[in-house]
N, C-alpha and C positions, 0 to 999 in steps of 0.2 A: 732277848731284846737287849740292847745297849742303851746307855744314858745318851740323851739327846744333846747334851752340852758337852759330855766326854765320851766319844764314841769308843775308847778303849776300855772303858769300864762297864761291867754289867749293871743292868738296871735292876733296883731292889724295890722300886715303888714307881707309880704312875701319878702324873699330875691329876688332881681330882676334877680339874675343869676340862683339859684337853686331851688327857690320857697319854702324854708324852712319857717315855721312860726316864727315870731319874735314879742316878747312883746314890750311894749312901750320903755323900757330900752335899749333892744337890737337894735330896730328899729332906735333909735336916737343917736345910738353910731357913726354913720358916717353921712355924708351929705345926703346919700341915703340909703334906708333900703336895707342893704346887710349884710350878715352874716361874721363871721371872716375868714373862710376858702376862700370863694370866694373874700373877699378883699385882702387877701394875694395873691391870684393867680392873681388877677388884677395888684397888685403892681409889682410882679414878672415879668409879661409880660411887664409892663411899664419900668421896669428896663432893661431888655433884649432890649427893643425898643432904648433906650438911650445909651446903651453900644455898640451896632452894629456899629455905626459910627465911634467910636474910633477904633475898630478892623479893620474895613475897611480902614480907614486913616492910620494906623500903617502898614499894609500890602502894601498899595500903596507906602507910605514912602520908606519901606525897597526895594521894587522893584525898585523904582526910584533911590534909591541911588546906588543899584547894577548894573543898565543898563546904567548909566552915560548918561542921556537924554541930558544935556547941556554940554558935555565934562567933563573936570576935574573938574568942580564946582559940587560935588556930593549933597551937601546940597540944593541948589536951585533947581536943578532939581528934587531931591526927594520931595521937598516942592511943586513944581508946579504939578508933578503928583497926590500928595495927594490932593491938592486943586481942581483938577478936579472933585473929588467927590461932593464937596460942591456946586460947580458951576453947576454941572449937575443936582443936586436936584433943585437947584434955578431955572434954565432954565425950567425944566419939571413942575415947578409950574404954570409957565405963558405960556408955549408952550409945553404940553405934547406930547409924542411919537404919532405920527399920522401915520398910515400906508397908503401911498399913492403909487400907482403903477408908480414908477419910473424905469428908467433903473438901473442896478447894478452900473454903473459909478456914476449916479446922488445921488444914495442913499450914496455910498462911500464918495462924497464930502460933502454931507449934514452932515453926522456923523463927518468927519474931521473938518469941519467948527465949528460945534456945540462943539467938543472937545476943540477947540482952544478958543472959547467964554468962555466955561467952566473953563478952566484954568485960564483966565484973571478975570472973575467974582469970580471965587474961592479964588483967591489970597486974596481978602478982605473979602469974606463971610465966608470961612471955618473956620478962627479963631473965629468968632463971634459965629458961629454954633456950634462948639465944645465947646466953654466956656458956652453956653446955655444948651447943653447936660451934661456938667459936673455939672451945677447948678441944673437941674433935678435929676441927679443920686444922689447928695448929699442930696437934699430934701427928696427923696424916702428912703434913708438909714437911714436918721435921724428920720424920722416918725415911723420906726419899733418899 
């Protein structure tokens, strides 16, 4: 088999995603043997993965701002609702959703308490998480 990009060179590796043949120069272009198309697809998927939290947080902030969770203080209520996302993600890292057969009332209180804890933890975690996502987005864009 010959290299997909350099047909005159013999292939020494295959792309890990699509299994195209890659010569030594093409195989060592990235840290793993991967073709340009598959590498661009992976980067696009990673970019979407890190942009999603920003979109969700913006939507939650707008909803929280408009429904006045904490009364006339629109900004703090919106921030608290936005922070529930980061806190919820953090809680689920340590205590994932486990389906246990409880009454409907017990499930309601479980999720209400989990939401309150998420807002508290998210108050501190969400800004750090969003900065981390922004860092990853910038890194992915600069590498292009």
